[in-house]
PDB file of N, H, CA, C and O in Angstrom:
ATOM      1  N   MET A   1     126.761 108.954 202.514  1.00  0.00           N
ATOM      2  CA  MET A   1     125.608 108.377 203.284  1.00  0.00           C
ATOM      3  C   MET A   1     126.265 107.172 203.858  1.00  0.00           C
ATOM      4  O   MET A   1     127.035 106.454 203.219  1.00  0.00           O
ATOM      5  N   GLN A   2     125.899 106.975 205.176  1.00  0.00           N
ATOM      6  H   GLN A   2     125.274 107.558 205.696  1.00  0.00           H
ATOM      7  CA  GLN A   2     126.288 105.902 205.899  1.00  0.00           C
ATOM      8  C   GLN A   2     124.998 105.085 206.208  1.00  0.00           C
ATOM      9  O   GLN A   2     123.863 105.551 206.306  1.00  0.00           O
ATOM     10  N   PHE A   3     125.386 103.744 206.349  1.00  0.00           N
ATOM     11  H   PHE A   3     126.308 103.366 206.269  1.00  0.00           H
ATOM     12  CA  PHE A   3     124.426 102.781 206.492  1.00  0.00           C
ATOM     13  C   PHE A   3     124.688 102.103 207.902  1.00  0.00           C
ATOM     14  O   PHE A   3     125.815 101.898 208.353  1.00  0.00           O
ATOM     15  N   ASP A   4     123.595 101.808 208.486  1.00  0.00           N
ATOM     16  H   ASP A   4     122.680 101.975 208.119  1.00  0.00           H
ATOM     17  CA  ASP A   4     123.819 101.118 209.993  1.00  0.00           C
ATOM     18  C   ASP A   4     123.945  99.766 209.787  1.00  0.00           C
ATOM     19  O   ASP A   4     124.619  99.164 210.622  1.00  0.00           O
ATOM     20  N   SER A   5     123.412  99.068 208.781  1.00  0.00           N
ATOM     21  H   SER A   5     122.865  99.557 208.102  1.00  0.00           H
ATOM     22  CA  SER A   5     123.361  97.538 208.570  1.00  0.00           C
ATOM     23  C   SER A   5     123.518  97.353 207.136  1.00  0.00           C
ATOM     24  O   SER A   5     123.363  98.218 206.274  1.00  0.00           O
ATOM     25  N   PHE A   6     123.899  95.926 206.940  1.00  0.00           N
ATOM     26  H   PHE A   6     124.026  95.223 207.641  1.00  0.00           H
ATOM     27  CA  PHE A   6     124.004  95.654 205.408  1.00  0.00           C
ATOM     28  C   PHE A   6     122.676  95.520 204.792  1.00  0.00           C
ATOM     29  O   PHE A   6     122.581  95.697 203.577  1.00  0.00           O
ATOM     30  N   SER A   7     121.733  95.252 205.433  1.00  0.00           N
ATOM     31  H   SER A   7     121.810  95.108 206.419  1.00  0.00           H
ATOM     32  CA  SER A   7     120.408  95.182 204.870  1.00  0.00           C
ATOM     33  C   SER A   7     119.832  96.700 204.449  1.00  0.00           C
ATOM     34  O   SER A   7     119.172  96.922 203.435  1.00  0.00           O
ATOM     35  N   GLU A   8     120.175  97.565 205.321  1.00  0.00           N
ATOM     36  H   GLU A   8     120.711  97.385 206.146  1.00  0.00           H
ATOM     37  CA  GLU A   8     119.909  98.987 204.896  1.00  0.00           C
ATOM     38  C   GLU A   8     120.625  99.527 203.767  1.00  0.00           C
ATOM     39  O   GLU A   8     120.148 100.422 203.069  1.00  0.00           O
ATOM     40  N   PHE A   9     121.916  98.936 203.541  1.00  0.00           N
ATOM     41  H   PHE A   9     122.303  98.210 204.109  1.00  0.00           H
ATOM     42  CA  PHE A   9     122.837  99.305 202.469  1.00  0.00           C
ATOM     43  C   PHE A   9     121.937  98.671 201.159  1.00  0.00           C
ATOM     44  O   PHE A   9     121.689  99.378 200.182  1.00  0.00           O
ATOM     45  N   LEU A  10     121.542  97.444 201.242  1.00  0.00           N
ATOM     46  H   LEU A  10     121.744  96.869 202.035  1.00  0.00           H
ATOM     47  CA  LEU A  10     120.782  96.867 200.158  1.00  0.00           C
ATOM     48  C   LEU A  10     119.603  97.537 199.692  1.00  0.00           C
ATOM     49  O   LEU A  10     119.346  97.673 198.496  1.00  0.00           O
ATOM     50  N   ASN A  11     118.819  97.996 200.717  1.00  0.00           N
ATOM     51  H   ASN A  11     119.028  97.886 201.688  1.00  0.00           H
ATOM     52  CA  ASN A  11     117.620  98.629 200.563  1.00  0.00           C
ATOM     53  C   ASN A  11     117.745 100.060 200.086  1.00  0.00           C
ATOM     54  O   ASN A  11     116.810 100.578 199.476  1.00  0.00           O
ATOM     55  N   MET A  12     118.923 100.754 200.355  1.00  0.00           N
ATOM     56  H   MET A  12     119.683 100.333 200.851  1.00  0.00           H
ATOM     57  CA  MET A  12     119.195 102.032 199.814  1.00  0.00           C
ATOM     58  C   MET A  12     118.089 103.059 199.982  1.00  0.00           C
ATOM     59  O   MET A  12     117.764 103.878 199.123  1.00  0.00           O
ATOM     60  N   GLY A  13     117.500 102.909 201.294  1.00  0.00           N
ATOM     61  H   GLY A  13     117.764 102.243 201.992  1.00  0.00           H
ATOM     62  CA  GLY A  13     116.610 104.037 201.739  1.00  0.00           C
ATOM     63  C   GLY A  13     115.243 103.858 201.044  1.00  0.00           C
ATOM     64  O   GLY A  13     114.476 104.820 201.007  1.00  0.00           O
ATOM     65  N   GLY A  14     114.921 102.753 200.527  1.00  0.00           N
ATOM     66  H   GLY A  14     115.544 101.971 200.557  1.00  0.00           H
ATOM     67  CA  GLY A  14     113.699 102.312 199.749  1.00  0.00           C
ATOM     68  C   GLY A  14     113.893 102.423 198.182  1.00  0.00           C
ATOM     69  O   GLY A  14     112.971 102.294 197.376  1.00  0.00           O
ATOM     70  N   TYR A  15     115.062 102.651 197.894  1.00  0.00           N
ATOM     71  H   TYR A  15     115.811 102.756 198.549  1.00  0.00           H
ATOM     72  CA  TYR A  15     115.284 102.658 196.419  1.00  0.00           C
ATOM     73  C   TYR A  15     116.200 101.541 195.820  1.00  0.00           C
ATOM     74  O   TYR A  15     116.556 101.532 194.641  1.00  0.00           O
ATOM     75  N   GLY A  16     116.544 100.598 196.754  1.00  0.00           N
ATOM     76  H   GLY A  16     116.255 100.606 197.711  1.00  0.00           H
ATOM     77  CA  GLY A  16     117.515  99.481 196.471  1.00  0.00           C
ATOM     78  C   GLY A  16     117.034  98.659 195.266  1.00  0.00           C
ATOM     79  O   GLY A  16     117.842  98.183 194.469  1.00  0.00           O
ATOM     80  N   PHE A  17     115.675  98.496 195.141  1.00  0.00           N
ATOM     81  H   PHE A  17     115.019  98.882 195.789  1.00  0.00           H
ATOM     82  CA  PHE A  17     115.314  97.684 193.856  1.00  0.00           C
ATOM     83  C   PHE A  17     115.704  98.342 192.563  1.00  0.00           C
ATOM     84  O   PHE A  17     116.226  97.735 191.628  1.00  0.00           O
ATOM     85  N   PHE A  18     115.462  99.419 192.570  1.00  0.00           N
ATOM     86  H   PHE A  18     115.038  99.911 193.329  1.00  0.00           H
ATOM     87  CA  PHE A  18     115.882 100.449 191.362  1.00  0.00           C
ATOM     88  C   PHE A  18     117.332 100.382 191.037  1.00  0.00           C
ATOM     89  O   PHE A  18     117.820 100.120 189.937  1.00  0.00           O
ATOM     90  N   VAL A  19     118.001 100.679 192.234  1.00  0.00           N
ATOM     91  H   VAL A  19     117.604 100.892 193.127  1.00  0.00           H
ATOM     92  CA  VAL A  19     119.537 100.858 192.131  1.00  0.00           C
ATOM     93  C   VAL A  19     120.230  99.650 191.758  1.00  0.00           C
ATOM     94  O   VAL A  19     121.180  99.748 190.981  1.00  0.00           O
ATOM     95  N   TRP A  20     119.872  98.486 192.224  1.00  0.00           N
ATOM     96  H   TRP A  20     119.101  98.407 192.855  1.00  0.00           H
ATOM     97  CA  TRP A  20     120.444  97.243 191.945  1.00  0.00           C
ATOM     98  C   TRP A  20     119.833  96.695 190.607  1.00  0.00           C
ATOM     99  O   TRP A  20     120.535  96.010 189.863  1.00  0.00           O
ATOM    100  N   LEU A  21     118.744  96.943 190.345  1.00  0.00           N
ATOM    101  H   LEU A  21     118.174  97.500 190.948  1.00  0.00           H
ATOM    102  CA  LEU A  21     118.312  96.582 189.041  1.00  0.00           C
ATOM    103  C   LEU A  21     119.125  97.270 187.931  1.00  0.00           C
ATOM    104  O   LEU A  21     119.575  96.621 186.986  1.00  0.00           O
ATOM    105  N   SER A  22     119.326  98.741 188.073  1.00  0.00           N
ATOM    106  H   SER A  22     118.961  99.269 188.840  1.00  0.00           H
ATOM    107  CA  SER A  22     120.067  99.474 187.076  1.00  0.00           C
ATOM    108  C   SER A  22     121.537  98.922 187.071  1.00  0.00           C
ATOM    109  O   SER A  22     122.126  98.871 185.991  1.00  0.00           O
ATOM    110  N   PHE A  23     122.127  98.528 188.160  1.00  0.00           N
ATOM    111  H   PHE A  23     121.648  98.570 189.037  1.00  0.00           H
ATOM    112  CA  PHE A  23     123.450  97.945 188.084  1.00  0.00           C
ATOM    113  C   PHE A  23     123.440  96.598 187.437  1.00  0.00           C
ATOM    114  O   PHE A  23     124.386  96.289 186.712  1.00  0.00           O
ATOM    115  N   GLY A  24     122.513  95.824 187.625  1.00  0.00           N
ATOM    116  H   GLY A  24     121.745  96.075 188.213  1.00  0.00           H
ATOM    117  CA  GLY A  24     122.289  94.450 187.014  1.00  0.00           C
ATOM    118  C   GLY A  24     122.263  94.528 185.518  1.00  0.00           C
ATOM    119  O   GLY A  24     122.926  93.780 184.798  1.00  0.00           O
ATOM    120  N   ILE A  25     121.362  95.594 185.032  1.00  0.00           N
ATOM    121  H   ILE A  25     120.824  96.201 185.616  1.00  0.00           H
ATOM    122  CA  ILE A  25     121.179  95.757 183.577  1.00  0.00           C
ATOM    123  C   ILE A  25     122.319  96.142 182.894  1.00  0.00           C
ATOM    124  O   ILE A  25     122.646  95.694 181.794  1.00  0.00           O
ATOM    125  N   THR A  26     123.078  97.172 183.693  1.00  0.00           N
ATOM    126  H   THR A  26     122.813  97.536 184.586  1.00  0.00           H
ATOM    127  CA  THR A  26     124.250  97.573 183.095  1.00  0.00           C
ATOM    128  C   THR A  26     125.327  96.554 182.886  1.00  0.00           C
ATOM    129  O   THR A  26     125.980  96.484 181.845  1.00  0.00           O
ATOM    130  N   ALA A  27     125.491  95.730 183.968  1.00  0.00           N
ATOM    131  H   ALA A  27     124.960  95.787 184.813  1.00  0.00           H
ATOM    132  CA  ALA A  27     126.408  94.573 183.856  1.00  0.00           C
ATOM    133  C   ALA A  27     126.116  93.630 182.850  1.00  0.00           C
ATOM    134  O   ALA A  27     127.017  92.992 182.305  1.00  0.00           O
ATOM    135  N   ALA A  28     124.872  93.486 182.549  1.00  0.00           N
ATOM    136  H   ALA A  28     124.140  94.004 182.992  1.00  0.00           H
ATOM    137  CA  ALA A  28     124.365  92.501 181.731  1.00  0.00           C
ATOM    138  C   ALA A  28     124.640  92.938 180.158  1.00  0.00           C
ATOM    139  O   ALA A  28     124.889  92.168 179.231  1.00  0.00           O
ATOM    140  N   ALA A  29     124.538  94.238 180.109  1.00  0.00           N
ATOM    141  H   ALA A  29     124.336  94.864 180.863  1.00  0.00           H
ATOM    142  CA  ALA A  29     124.704  94.777 178.725  1.00  0.00           C
ATOM    143  C   ALA A  29     126.170  94.870 178.649  1.00  0.00           C
ATOM    144  O   ALA A  29     126.548  94.612 177.507  1.00  0.00           O
ATOM    145  N   MET A  30     127.050  95.124 179.392  1.00  0.00           N
ATOM    146  H   MET A  30     126.743  95.334 180.320  1.00  0.00           H
ATOM    147  CA  MET A  30     128.448  95.152 179.171  1.00  0.00           C
ATOM    148  C   MET A  30     128.951  93.845 178.844  1.00  0.00           C
ATOM    149  O   MET A  30     129.712  93.733 177.882  1.00  0.00           O
ATOM    150  N   VAL A  31     128.600  92.780 179.569  1.00  0.00           N
ATOM    151  H   VAL A  31     127.982  92.871 180.351  1.00  0.00           H
ATOM    152  CA  VAL A  31     128.850  91.403 179.221  1.00  0.00           C
ATOM    153  C   VAL A  31     128.523  90.956 177.796  1.00  0.00           C
ATOM    154  O   VAL A  31     129.249  90.229 177.117  1.00  0.00           O
ATOM    155  N   ALA A  32     127.173  91.548 177.364  1.00  0.00           N
ATOM    156  H   ALA A  32     126.584  92.138 177.916  1.00  0.00           H
ATOM    157  CA  ALA A  32     126.732  91.045 176.058  1.00  0.00           C
ATOM    158  C   ALA A  32     127.644  91.703 174.918  1.00  0.00           C
ATOM    159  O   ALA A  32     127.992  91.144 173.878  1.00  0.00           O
ATOM    160  N   ILE A  33     127.955  92.984 175.318  1.00  0.00           N
ATOM    161  H   ILE A  33     127.673  93.438 176.162  1.00  0.00           H
ATOM    162  CA  ILE A  33     128.800  93.773 174.348  1.00  0.00           C
ATOM    163  C   ILE A  33     129.988  92.866 174.140  1.00  0.00           C
ATOM    164  O   ILE A  33     130.291  92.565 172.986  1.00  0.00           O
ATOM    165  N   VAL A  34     130.761  92.357 175.269  1.00  0.00           N
ATOM    166  H   VAL A  34     130.514  92.601 176.207  1.00  0.00           H
ATOM    167  CA  VAL A  34     131.911  91.794 175.110  1.00  0.00           C
ATOM    168  C   VAL A  34     131.963  90.526 174.361  1.00  0.00           C
ATOM    169  O   VAL A  34     132.877  90.201 173.604  1.00  0.00           O
ATOM    170  N   ILE A  35     130.795  89.762 174.663  1.00  0.00           N
ATOM    171  H   ILE A  35     130.052  90.026 175.279  1.00  0.00           H
ATOM    172  CA  ILE A  35     130.551  88.486 173.905  1.00  0.00           C
ATOM    173  C   ILE A  35     130.263  88.786 172.499  1.00  0.00           C
ATOM    174  O   ILE A  35     130.824  88.121 171.628  1.00  0.00           O
ATOM    175  N   GLU A  36     129.444  89.724 172.192  1.00  0.00           N
ATOM    176  H   GLU A  36     128.988  90.264 172.899  1.00  0.00           H
ATOM    177  CA  GLU A  36     129.190  90.116 170.769  1.00  0.00           C
ATOM    178  C   GLU A  36     130.421  90.371 169.993  1.00  0.00           C
ATOM    179  O   GLU A  36     130.555  89.900 168.864  1.00  0.00           O
ATOM    180  N   SER A  37     131.355  91.128 170.580  1.00  0.00           N
ATOM    181  H   SER A  37     131.246  91.511 171.497  1.00  0.00           H
ATOM    182  CA  SER A  37     132.539  91.783 170.059  1.00  0.00           C
ATOM    183  C   SER A  37     133.421  90.604 169.806  1.00  0.00           C
ATOM    184  O   SER A  37     134.008  90.567 168.725  1.00  0.00           O
ATOM    185  N   ARG A  38     133.589  89.629 170.672  1.00  0.00           N
ATOM    186  H   ARG A  38     133.112  89.659 171.550  1.00  0.00           H
ATOM    187  CA  ARG A  38     134.449  88.560 170.340  1.00  0.00           C
ATOM    188  C   ARG A  38     133.886  87.578 169.375  1.00  0.00           C
ATOM    189  O   ARG A  38     134.687  86.981 168.655  1.00  0.00           O
ATOM    190  N   LEU A  39     132.560  87.320 169.261  1.00  0.00           N
ATOM    191  H   LEU A  39     131.910  87.805 169.846  1.00  0.00           H
ATOM    192  CA  LEU A  39     132.119  86.554 168.269  1.00  0.00           C
ATOM    193  C   LEU A  39     132.048  87.260 166.923  1.00  0.00           C
ATOM    194  O   LEU A  39     132.058  86.504 165.952  1.00  0.00           O
ATOM    195  N   ALA A  40     131.979  88.518 166.691  1.00  0.00           N
ATOM    196  H   ALA A  40     131.971  89.132 167.480  1.00  0.00           H
ATOM    197  CA  ALA A  40     132.293  89.357 165.489  1.00  0.00           C
ATOM    198  C   ALA A  40     133.620  89.247 165.137  1.00  0.00           C
ATOM    199  O   ALA A  40     133.858  89.150 163.933  1.00  0.00           O
ATOM    200  N   GLN A  41     134.655  89.239 166.014  1.00  0.00           N
ATOM    201  H   GLN A  41     134.461  89.317 166.992  1.00  0.00           H
ATOM    202  CA  GLN A  41     135.957  89.054 165.634  1.00  0.00           C
ATOM    203  C   GLN A  41     136.227  87.860 164.985  1.00  0.00           C
ATOM    204  O   GLN A  41     136.794  87.844 163.893  1.00  0.00           O
ATOM    205  N   LYS A  42     135.825  86.739 165.636  1.00  0.00           N
ATOM    206  H   LYS A  42     135.364  86.752 166.524  1.00  0.00           H
ATOM    207  CA  LYS A  42     135.994  85.497 165.096  1.00  0.00           C
ATOM    208  C   LYS A  42     135.475  85.190 163.677  1.00  0.00           C
ATOM    209  O   LYS A  42     136.024  84.521 162.802  1.00  0.00           O
ATOM    210  N   ARG A  43     134.311  85.823 163.650  1.00  0.00           N
ATOM    211  H   ARG A  43     133.865  86.367 164.361  1.00  0.00           H
ATOM    212  CA  ARG A  43     133.653  85.603 162.170  1.00  0.00           C
ATOM    213  C   ARG A  43     134.444  86.502 161.350  1.00  0.00           C
ATOM    214  O   ARG A  43     134.627  86.077 160.210  1.00  0.00           O
ATOM    215  N   LEU A  44     134.926  87.549 161.599  1.00  0.00           N
ATOM    216  H   LEU A  44     134.777  87.895 162.525  1.00  0.00           H
ATOM    217  CA  LEU A  44     135.620  88.325 160.647  1.00  0.00           C
ATOM    218  C   LEU A  44     136.931  87.677 160.198  1.00  0.00           C
ATOM    219  O   LEU A  44     137.282  87.748 159.020  1.00  0.00           O
ATOM    220  N   VAL A  45     137.657  87.050 161.122  1.00  0.00           N
ATOM    221  H   VAL A  45     137.372  86.993 162.079  1.00  0.00           H
ATOM    222  CA  VAL A  45     138.696  86.311 160.915  1.00  0.00           C
ATOM    223  C   VAL A  45     138.426  85.071 160.059  1.00  0.00           C
ATOM    224  O   VAL A  45     139.216  84.771 159.165  1.00  0.00           O
ATOM    225  N   ARG A  46     137.442  84.415 160.283  1.00  0.00           N
ATOM    226  H   ARG A  46     136.799  84.658 161.009  1.00  0.00           H
ATOM    227  CA  ARG A  46     137.071  83.303 159.329  1.00  0.00           C
ATOM    228  C   ARG A  46     136.724  83.774 157.923  1.00  0.00           C
ATOM    229  O   ARG A  46     136.975  83.065 156.949  1.00  0.00           O
ATOM    230  N   GLU A  47     136.195  84.868 157.823  1.00  0.00           N
ATOM    231  H   GLU A  47     135.991  85.444 158.615  1.00  0.00           H
ATOM    232  CA  GLU A  47     135.841  85.352 156.627  1.00  0.00           C
ATOM    233  C   GLU A  47     137.025  85.850 155.627  1.00  0.00           C
ATOM    234  O   GLU A  47     137.015  85.716 154.404  1.00  0.00           O
ATOM    235  N   ILE A  48     138.087  86.477 156.439  1.00  0.00           N
ATOM    236  H   ILE A  48     138.095  86.586 157.433  1.00  0.00           H
ATOM    237  CA  ILE A  48     139.165  86.800 155.852  1.00  0.00           C
ATOM    238  C   ILE A  48     140.015  85.728 155.402  1.00  0.00           C
ATOM    239  O   ILE A  48     140.553  85.815 154.298  1.00  0.00           O
ATOM    240  N   LEU A  49     140.200  84.677 156.179  1.00  0.00           N
ATOM    241  H   LEU A  49     139.763  84.607 157.076  1.00  0.00           H
ATOM    242  CA  LEU A  49     140.841  83.433 155.869  1.00  0.00           C
ATOM    243  C   LEU A  49     140.185  82.823 154.624  1.00  0.00           C
ATOM    244  O   LEU A  49     140.857  82.359 153.702  1.00  0.00           O
ATOM    245  N   ALA A  50     138.864  82.841 154.634  1.00  0.00           N
ATOM    246  H   ALA A  50     138.318  83.217 155.383  1.00  0.00           H
ATOM    247  CA  ALA A  50     138.224  82.309 153.394  1.00  0.00           C
ATOM    248  C   ALA A  50     138.416  82.952 152.296  1.00  0.00           C
ATOM    249  O   ALA A  50     138.637  82.327 151.259  1.00  0.00           O
ATOM    250  N   GLU A  51     138.366  84.325 152.319  1.00  0.00           N
ATOM    251  H   GLU A  51     138.186  84.832 153.162  1.00  0.00           H
ATOM    252  CA  GLU A  51     138.764  85.187 151.104  1.00  0.00           C
ATOM    253  C   GLU A  51     140.226  84.994 150.668  1.00  0.00           C
ATOM    254  O   GLU A  51     140.524  85.003 149.474  1.00  0.00           O
ATOM    255  N   GLN A  52     141.106  84.825 151.612  1.00  0.00           N
ATOM    256  H   GLN A  52     140.864  84.818 152.582  1.00  0.00           H
ATOM    257  CA  GLN A  52     142.656  84.619 151.181  1.00  0.00           C
ATOM    258  C   GLN A  52     142.646  83.261 150.579  1.00  0.00           C
ATOM    259  O   GLN A  52     143.306  83.121 149.549  1.00  0.00           O
ATOM    260  N   ALA A  53     142.031  82.282 151.032  1.00  0.00           N
ATOM    261  H   ALA A  53     141.494  82.396 151.869  1.00  0.00           H
ATOM    262  CA  ALA A  53     142.177  80.935 150.439  1.00  0.00           C
ATOM    263  C   ALA A  53     141.461  80.953 149.110  1.00  0.00           C
ATOM    264  O   ALA A  53     141.986  80.361 148.168  1.00  0.00           O
ATOM    265  N   ARG A  54     140.243  81.614 148.936  1.00  0.00           N
ATOM    266  H   ARG A  54     139.816  82.095 149.701  1.00  0.00           H
ATOM    267  CA  ARG A  54     139.562  81.759 147.672  1.00  0.00           C
ATOM    268  C   ARG A  54     140.650  82.459 146.595  1.00  0.00           C
ATOM    269  O   ARG A  54     140.772  81.993 145.463  1.00  0.00           O
ATOM    270  N   LYS A  55     141.377  83.543 147.022  1.00  0.00           N
ATOM    271  H   LYS A  55     141.278  83.921 147.942  1.00  0.00           H
ATOM    272  CA  LYS A  55     142.242  84.347 146.132  1.00  0.00           C
ATOM    273  C   LYS A  55     143.421  83.294 145.796  1.00  0.00           C
ATOM    274  O   LYS A  55     143.822  83.140 144.643  1.00  0.00           O
ATOM    275  N   ASP A  56     143.816  82.754 146.633  1.00  0.00           N
ATOM    276  H   ASP A  56     143.489  82.879 147.570  1.00  0.00           H
ATOM    277  CA  ASP A  56     144.994  81.684 146.437  1.00  0.00           C
ATOM    278  C   ASP A  56     144.716  80.562 145.365  1.00  0.00           C
ATOM    279  O   ASP A  56     145.561  80.182 144.555  1.00  0.00           O
ATOM    280  N   ARG A  57     143.259  80.016 145.469  1.00  0.00           N
ATOM    281  H   ARG A  57     142.573  80.325 146.127  1.00  0.00           H
ATOM    282  CA  ARG A  57     142.828  79.168 144.600  1.00  0.00           C
ATOM    283  C   ARG A  57     142.869  79.850 143.234  1.00  0.00           C
ATOM    284  O   ARG A  57     143.404  79.341 142.249  1.00  0.00           O
ATOM    285  N   ILE A  58     142.269  81.032 143.249  1.00  0.00           N
ATOM    286  H   ILE A  58     141.834  81.445 144.049  1.00  0.00           H
ATOM    287  CA  ILE A  58     142.204  81.566 141.843  1.00  0.00           C
ATOM    288  C   ILE A  58     143.596  81.886 141.123  1.00  0.00           C
ATOM    289  O   ILE A  58     143.760  81.755 139.910  1.00  0.00           O
ATOM    290  N   ARG A  59     144.521  82.298 141.965  1.00  0.00           N
ATOM    291  H   ARG A  59     144.388  82.404 142.950  1.00  0.00           H
ATOM    292  CA  ARG A  59     145.868  82.507 141.656  1.00  0.00           C
ATOM    293  C   ARG A  59     146.527  81.084 141.063  1.00  0.00           C
ATOM    294  O   ARG A  59     147.214  81.047 140.043  1.00  0.00           O
ATOM    295  N   GLY A  60     146.243  80.092 141.765  1.00  0.00           N
ATOM    296  H   GLY A  60     145.685  80.122 142.594  1.00  0.00           H
ATOM    297  CA  GLY A  60     146.575  78.707 141.493  1.00  0.00           C
ATOM    298  C   GLY A  60     146.107  78.272 139.980  1.00  0.00           C
ATOM    299  O   GLY A  60     146.823  77.585 139.252  1.00  0.00           O
ATOM    300  N   VAL A  61     145.010  78.687 139.660  1.00  0.00           N
ATOM    301  H   VAL A  61     144.428  79.245 140.252  1.00  0.00           H
ATOM    302  CA  VAL A  61     144.452  78.201 138.456  1.00  0.00           C
ATOM    303  C   VAL A  61     144.899  79.136 137.305  1.00  0.00           C
ATOM    304  O   VAL A  61     145.014  78.704 136.158  1.00  0.00           O
ATOM    305  N   LYS A  62     145.151  80.439 137.634  1.00  0.00           N
ATOM    306  H   LYS A  62     145.057  80.790 138.565  1.00  0.00           H
ATOM    307  CA  LYS A  62     145.678  81.242 136.562  1.00  0.00           C
ATOM    308  C   LYS A  62     147.146  80.984 136.328  1.00  0.00           C
ATOM    309  O   LYS A  62     147.594  81.102 135.187  1.00  0.00           O
ATOM    310  N   SER A  63     147.925  80.638 137.343  1.00  0.00           N
ATOM    311  H   SER A  63     147.561  80.543 138.270  1.00  0.00           H
ATOM    312  CA  SER A  63     149.308  80.232 137.157  1.00  0.00           C
ATOM    313  C   SER A  63     149.648  79.146 136.147  1.00  0.00           C
ATOM    314  O   SER A  63     150.428  79.448 135.244  1.00  0.00           O
ATOM    315  N   PRO A  64     149.191  78.023 136.197  1.00  0.00           N
ATOM    316  CA  PRO A  64     149.526  77.023 135.324  1.00  0.00           C
ATOM    317  C   PRO A  64     148.993  77.355 133.863  1.00  0.00           C
ATOM    318  O   PRO A  64     149.632  76.885 132.922  1.00  0.00           O
ATOM    319  N   SER A  65     148.192  77.908 133.677  1.00  0.00           N
ATOM    320  H   SER A  65     147.672  78.290 134.441  1.00  0.00           H
ATOM    321  CA  SER A  65     147.617  78.338 132.244  1.00  0.00           C
ATOM    322  C   SER A  65     148.583  79.358 131.605  1.00  0.00           C
ATOM    323  O   SER A  65     148.900  79.253 130.420  1.00  0.00           O
ATOM    324  N   SER A  66     149.073  80.395 132.435  1.00  0.00           N
ATOM    325  H   SER A  66     148.815  80.481 133.398  1.00  0.00           H
ATOM    326  CA  SER A  66     150.004  81.377 132.011  1.00  0.00           C
ATOM    327  C   SER A  66     151.410  80.609 131.718  1.00  0.00           C
ATOM    328  O   SER A  66     152.141  81.028 130.821  1.00  0.00           O
ATOM    329  N   ASN A  67     151.730  79.603 132.409  1.00  0.00           N
ATOM    330  H   ASN A  67     151.136  79.263 133.139  1.00  0.00           H
ATOM    331  CA  ASN A  67     152.871  78.739 132.130  1.00  0.00           C
ATOM    332  C   ASN A  67     152.770  78.014 130.945  1.00  0.00           C
ATOM    333  O   ASN A  67     153.740  78.030 130.187  1.00  0.00           O
ATOM    334  N   ARG A  68     151.702  77.334 130.626  1.00  0.00           N
ATOM    335  H   ARG A  68     150.914  77.321 131.242  1.00  0.00           H
ATOM    336  CA  ARG A  68     151.593  76.633 129.398  1.00  0.00           C
ATOM    337  C   ARG A  68     151.527  77.599 128.243  1.00  0.00           C
ATOM    338  O   ARG A  68     152.021  77.182 127.195  1.00  0.00           O
ATOM    339  N   GLU A  69     150.979  78.879 128.235  1.00  0.00           N
ATOM    340  H   GLU A  69     150.577  79.218 129.086  1.00  0.00           H
ATOM    341  CA  GLU A  69     151.077  79.841 127.125  1.00  0.00           C
ATOM    342  C   GLU A  69     152.647  80.107 126.837  1.00  0.00           C
ATOM    343  O   GLU A  69     153.151  80.108 125.715  1.00  0.00           O
ATOM    344  N   GLN A  70     153.308  80.328 128.026  1.00  0.00           N
ATOM    345  H   GLN A  70     152.898  80.327 128.938  1.00  0.00           H
ATOM    346  CA  GLN A  70     154.778  80.780 127.838  1.00  0.00           C
ATOM    347  C   GLN A  70     155.621  79.570 127.314  1.00  0.00           C
ATOM    348  O   GLN A  70     156.707  79.779 126.773  1.00  0.00           O
ATOM    349  N   GLN A  71     155.121  78.295 127.473  1.00  0.00           N
ATOM    350  H   GLN A  71     154.238  78.125 127.912  1.00  0.00           H
ATOM    351  CA  GLN A  71     155.814  77.128 126.861  1.00  0.00           C
ATOM    352  C   GLN A  71     155.549  77.092 125.373  1.00  0.00           C
ATOM    353  O   GLN A  71     156.445  76.880 124.556  1.00  0.00           O
ATOM    354  N   LEU A  72     154.377  77.290 125.075  1.00  0.00           N
ATOM    355  H   LEU A  72     153.649  77.462 125.738  1.00  0.00           H
ATOM    356  CA  LEU A  72     154.102  77.397 123.533  1.00  0.00           C
ATOM    357  C   LEU A  72     154.816  78.382 122.733  1.00  0.00           C
ATOM    358  O   LEU A  72     154.601  78.467 121.524  1.00  0.00           O
TER     359      LEU A  72
END
């Protein structure tokens, strides 16, 4: 399909509103998916680091007590 002017291109034979609305909604959904994915990744990394720190603290508490038992 060839358009004679840019305004005809935007109008899309009377269906321009629906065409451009669908493009806009699709673009907004894709941007939202990217943003949500990045936020989820950051949240997951924070949770993993917190879990590792918690396990390190637990190991730190267990280690000195086992060393004392070995000394006795």
